[in-house]
C-alpha positions as CSV (number, residue, x, y, z in Angstrom):
1,M,-21.5,-20.1,-30.3
2,I,-20.0,-23.0,-28.8
3,S,-22.4,-25.6,-26.9
4,R,-21.7,-25.3,-23.3
5,P,-20.6,-29.3,-23.0
6,L,-17.9,-28.5,-25.6
7,A,-16.6,-25.4,-24.0
8,A,-16.3,-27.2,-20.8
9,A,-14.4,-30.2,-22.8
10,V,-12.2,-27.5,-24.7
11,L,-11.2,-25.9,-21.4
12,G,-10.9,-29.2,-19.1
13,L,-12.6,-27.1,-16.2
14,C,-15.7,-27.2,-13.9
15,G,-18.8,-28.9,-15.8
16,L,-20.5,-32.0,-16.6
17,G,-18.8,-34.7,-13.6
18,S,-18.0,-32.3,-11.6
19,V,-19.0,-32.3,-7.9
20,A,-18.5,-28.7,-6.8
21,C,-18.1,-26.1,-9.5
22,G,-18.1,-23.4,-7.0
23,G,-14.3,-24.8,-6.7
24,A,-13.1,-25.8,-9.9
25,G,-16.6,-14.1,-9.2
26,A,-32.8,13.1,1.7
27,S,-32.4,15.0,4.4
28,N,-35.4,15.7,6.8
29,G,-35.7,19.5,6.4
30,A,-37.1,21.6,9.5
31,A,-40.2,23.5,8.5
32,S,-42.3,25.3,11.0
33,G,-44.9,27.7,10.7
34,P,-44.5,31.7,11.4
35,E,-44.7,32.8,14.8
36,T,-47.7,34.6,16.0
37,S,-47.1,37.8,18.3
38,G,-49.6,40.3,19.8
39,A,-53.0,40.2,21.5
40,S,-54.6,39.5,18.1
41,A,-56.2,36.3,17.5
42,A,-54.2,34.1,15.5
43,P,-55.5,33.4,12.0
44,A,-56.8,29.9,10.8
45,A,-53.7,27.2,10.4
46,S,-52.5,27.1,7.2
47,A,-51.1,23.7,5.5
48,A,-47.4,25.2,6.4
49,D,-48.5,25.8,9.7
50,T,-49.4,22.4,10.3
51,R,-46.7,20.3,9.2
52,T,-45.1,18.7,11.9
53,A,-41.6,19.8,13.4
54,P,-38.9,17.0,13.2
55,A,-38.3,15.4,16.6
56,T,-35.8,15.9,18.9
57,P,-33.0,13.7,19.5
58,G,-33.9,11.5,22.0
59,S,-37.4,12.2,22.0
60,P,-40.2,9.4,22.2
61,T,-40.9,10.8,18.7
62,S,-37.4,10.1,17.9
63,R,-37.0,6.8,19.1
64,T,-40.0,5.5,17.8
65,A,-38.9,7.2,14.0
66,S,-35.7,5.1,14.9
67,A,-37.4,2.0,15.9
68,S,-39.1,2.0,12.8
69,S,-36.1,2.7,10.2
70,A,-34.7,-0.2,12.1
71,R,-37.6,-2.4,10.9
72,T,-38.1,-1.3,7.7
73,R,-34.0,-1.2,6.6
74,P,-32.4,-3.7,8.9
75,L,-29.3,-4.1,7.1
76,A,-28.8,-0.3,7.3
77,G,-24.9,0.4,7.4
78,K,-23.8,-3.4,6.7
79,V,-21.8,-4.1,3.8
80,V,-22.7,-7.3,1.7
81,V,-20.5,-8.6,-0.9
82,I,-22.2,-11.0,-3.9
83,D,-20.2,-13.4,-5.9
84,P,-21.5,-14.6,-8.9
85,G,-19.9,-17.6,-9.8
86,H,-18.0,-18.2,-13.1
87,N,-18.8,-15.4,-16.2
88,G,-20.7,-15.8,-19.4
89,G,-17.6,-15.3,-21.5
90,N,-15.4,-17.4,-19.8
91,W,-15.0,-19.9,-22.2
92,R,-14.0,-17.7,-24.7
93,H,-10.8,-16.7,-22.8
94,P,-9.0,-19.8,-22.1
95,E,-5.6,-17.8,-22.0
96,I,-7.2,-15.8,-18.9
97,I,-9.3,-18.4,-16.7
98,N,-6.4,-21.2,-17.2
99,K,-4.0,-19.2,-15.8
100,Q,-2.6,-20.9,-12.6
101,V,-3.0,-18.8,-9.4
102,N,-1.6,-19.2,-5.7
103,I,-4.5,-20.0,-3.2
104,L,-2.0,-20.9,-0.4
105,T,-2.9,-24.7,-0.3
106,Q,-2.0,-25.3,-4.0
107,R,-2.4,-23.7,-7.3
108,K,-5.9,-23.4,-9.0
109,A,-7.1,-22.0,-12.2
110,C,-7.7,-18.5,-12.7
111,D,-11.9,-19.4,-12.8
112,T,-13.4,-21.9,-14.5
113,T,-16.6,-21.9,-17.2
114,G,-19.1,-23.8,-14.4
115,T,-21.5,-26.3,-15.9
116,S,-25.0,-26.0,-17.4
117,T,-28.4,-27.7,-17.8
118,N,-28.8,-30.4,-19.9
119,D,-30.6,-28.2,-22.7
120,G,-27.7,-25.3,-22.1
121,Y,-29.0,-23.2,-19.5
122,S,-25.7,-21.8,-18.1
123,E,-24.5,-21.8,-14.3
124,S,-23.2,-18.4,-15.0
125,A,-26.4,-17.0,-16.6
126,F,-28.2,-18.6,-13.5
127,T,-25.5,-17.2,-10.6
128,W,-26.1,-13.4,-12.6
129,D,-29.8,-13.8,-12.6
130,V,-30.0,-14.6,-8.7
131,S,-27.3,-12.6,-7.6
132,N,-28.9,-9.3,-9.3
133,R,-32.1,-10.2,-7.9
134,L,-30.7,-10.9,-4.4
135,V,-28.8,-7.2,-4.7
136,K,-32.4,-5.6,-5.2
137,L,-33.6,-7.3,-1.9
138,L,-30.7,-6.6,0.1
139,K,-30.5,-2.9,-0.9
140,A,-34.1,-2.7,-0.2
141,Q,-33.4,-3.7,3.3
142,G,-30.7,-0.7,3.8
143,A,-27.4,-2.6,3.1
144,T,-24.6,-1.5,1.0
145,V,-23.9,-4.3,-2.0
146,K,-21.0,-5.1,-4.0
147,L,-21.0,-7.6,-7.0
148,T,-17.7,-9.3,-7.9
149,R,-18.5,-8.8,-11.6
150,Q,-20.6,-6.5,-13.8
151,N,-21.7,-8.5,-16.3
152,N,-22.4,-11.9,-17.7
153,T,-20.2,-11.7,-20.9
154,G,-16.7,-11.1,-19.5
155,A,-14.0,-13.4,-18.4
156,G,-13.4,-14.0,-14.8
157,P,-12.2,-12.3,-12.5
158,C,-10.3,-14.2,-11.2
159,I,-10.8,-16.4,-7.6
160,I,-8.0,-14.7,-6.1
161,E,-9.7,-11.0,-7.2
162,R,-13.3,-12.0,-6.3
163,A,-11.6,-12.3,-2.5
164,A,-10.2,-9.3,-2.5
165,I,-13.1,-7.3,-3.6
166,G,-15.0,-8.4,-0.4
167,N,-11.9,-7.9,1.8
168,R,-11.5,-4.2,0.4
169,A,-15.2,-3.3,1.2
170,H,-14.7,-5.0,4.4
171,A,-17.7,-6.8,4.0
172,D,-19.6,-8.1,7.0
173,A,-21.1,-11.1,5.0
174,A,-19.9,-12.5,1.7
175,I,-21.7,-15.2,-0.4
176,S,-20.7,-16.8,-3.7
177,V,-23.4,-18.3,-5.6
178,H,-23.1,-21.6,-7.7
179,A,-24.9,-24.4,-8.8
180,D,-23.5,-27.7,-9.6
181,G,-23.0,-30.1,-12.1
182,A,-22.9,-33.6,-10.7
183,A,-24.3,-36.9,-11.8
184,S,-28.0,-36.5,-13.0
185,S,-29.3,-38.8,-10.1
186,A,-27.5,-36.5,-7.3
187,H,-29.7,-33.9,-6.0
188,G,-30.1,-31.0,-3.1
189,F,-28.0,-28.0,-2.2
190,H,-25.0,-27.6,-0.3
191,I,-23.2,-24.7,1.8
192,I,-19.5,-24.6,1.5
193,M,-17.5,-23.2,4.4
194,P,-13.8,-22.1,4.9
195,K,-11.2,-24.3,7.1
196,K,-8.4,-23.4,9.0
197,I,-5.3,-23.2,6.8
198,G,-3.1,-21.2,8.8
199,G,-4.1,-18.2,6.6
200,P,-6.0,-15.0,6.4
201,V,-9.4,-16.8,6.6
202,D,-8.5,-18.4,10.0
203,P,-9.9,-15.6,12.3
204,V,-13.7,-15.6,10.2
205,V,-13.9,-19.3,9.8
206,N,-16.3,-19.4,13.0
207,S,-18.1,-16.5,12.1
208,S,-18.3,-18.2,8.1
209,R,-19.6,-20.9,9.8
210,R,-22.3,-19.5,11.4
211,L,-23.0,-17.5,8.1
212,G,-23.4,-20.9,6.4
213,I,-25.6,-22.5,9.0
214,T,-28.1,-19.5,8.9
215,I,-28.0,-19.4,5.1
216,R,-28.5,-23.1,4.8
217,D,-31.6,-22.9,7.3
218,A,-33.3,-20.0,5.5
219,F,-32.6,-21.5,1.9
220,H,-33.9,-24.9,2.9
221,S,-37.3,-23.6,4.2
222,G,-37.6,-20.9,1.9
223,T,-36.9,-23.0,-1.3
224,G,-38.3,-26.3,0.0
225,L,-35.0,-27.7,-1.8
226,P,-33.5,-30.7,0.0
227,Y,-29.8,-31.4,1.7
228,S,-27.6,-32.8,-1.0
229,T,-27.6,-36.3,-1.3
230,Y,-24.0,-36.5,-2.6
231,I,-21.5,-34.3,-0.6
232,G,-21.4,-33.2,2.4
233,R,-23.2,-33.8,5.9
234,S,-26.8,-31.9,6.3
235,A,-25.6,-29.9,3.5
236,L,-22.5,-28.5,4.9
237,N,-19.3,-29.2,3.4
238,Y,-15.8,-27.8,4.6
239,R,-13.0,-27.2,2.3
240,S,-9.5,-26.0,1.7
241,D,-8.9,-26.1,-1.6
242,L,-11.3,-22.8,-2.6
243,G,-9.1,-19.6,-3.2
244,G,-12.2,-17.4,-2.8
245,L,-12.7,-18.9,0.6
246,N,-9.1,-19.2,1.5
247,L,-8.2,-15.8,0.8
248,S,-11.0,-14.0,2.5
249,T,-10.3,-12.3,5.3
250,V,-14.5,-11.5,6.1
251,P,-17.1,-14.2,6.7
252,K,-17.8,-16.1,3.4
253,I,-19.5,-18.8,2.3
254,F,-19.9,-20.6,-1.4
255,I,-23.7,-22.2,-1.9
256,E,-24.3,-24.7,-4.3
257,C,-28.1,-24.3,-5.0
258,G,-28.4,-27.5,-6.4
259,N,-27.7,-29.8,-9.1
260,M,-28.0,-28.2,-12.9
261,R,-27.6,-31.8,-14.4
262,N,-30.5,-33.4,-12.5
263,A,-33.6,-32.7,-14.3
264,A,-36.0,-31.8,-11.7
265,E,-33.8,-28.8,-10.3
266,A,-32.8,-27.9,-13.8
267,G,-36.1,-27.1,-14.4
268,K,-36.5,-25.1,-11.0
269,F,-33.5,-23.3,-11.8
270,K,-34.8,-22.1,-15.7
271,D,-37.9,-20.8,-13.8
272,P,-37.6,-17.0,-13.3
273,A,-40.3,-17.1,-10.2
274,F,-38.0,-19.9,-8.6
275,R,-35.1,-17.9,-8.9
276,Q,-36.9,-15.2,-7.2
277,R,-37.7,-17.6,-4.4
278,I,-33.9,-18.4,-4.0
279,A,-32.9,-15.1,-4.1
280,A,-35.6,-14.0,-1.2
281,S,-34.1,-17.1,0.8
282,L,-30.7,-15.8,0.4
283,A,-31.4,-12.4,1.4
284,K,-33.7,-13.9,4.5
285,G,-30.5,-15.7,5.5
286,I,-28.3,-13.0,5.1
287,E,-30.6,-10.6,7.4
288,R,-30.6,-13.2,10.0
289,Y,-27.1,-13.4,10.3
290,L,-26.2,-9.6,10.2
291,G,-28.8,-9.1,12.7
């Protein structure tokens, strides 16, 4: 298999010196016991006789059950779209991912290969793993969750399709998961949020900013990773050159979880336990935003 650095060199896409790779994817049955008629003494209660009847809507029991459900499944009724950046087979299909697409402010490549750690752990593998962990956590909270790609072996989808998936789902929140490929001395994470461009994203710029700040705070607290030392201010960066944001009609952000070219952060990203920590932090931020 071609090494990741070679693939990046061949395609001339996001990689080694890139600063922002993300820009460069039961029903409740009612059961009651038999009624007792006549004056005869009632027989001893059977197991069926002691089952609790369903609560009447609006009753104290019903309200308590609803409150309990809301606490255990706080994202019930919410739709979240998770976009794992890049794809593991992108480097094999330059004819697909080099295709230029219109993102309103310019034309860009359909997708990019992404970056990797110095020893070859790819950004696409990282984002795929974190995203699937995040899906499980969000579903456990009651959310309906959609991924923009279904594997880490294919190519694409194009950045315009990644935005369209969130739009068609009428997502309450969408997040594109990435990791950066900056200089090895650079470190820290940052959030990328949309700007107004006189396009479809304009109505959700403010809500996207709120989503971004909420995710930033949860991620910083949950992972202990610092704010980016090389881009943005207080880990916040606003851009108008990302199709996944420009074309979104739902609140959406990108997160660059850190720098894969920094040895310390690369070591964390290769650790499954830390990837679970990343996913849990993102889930907490999404829950706070949607709550």
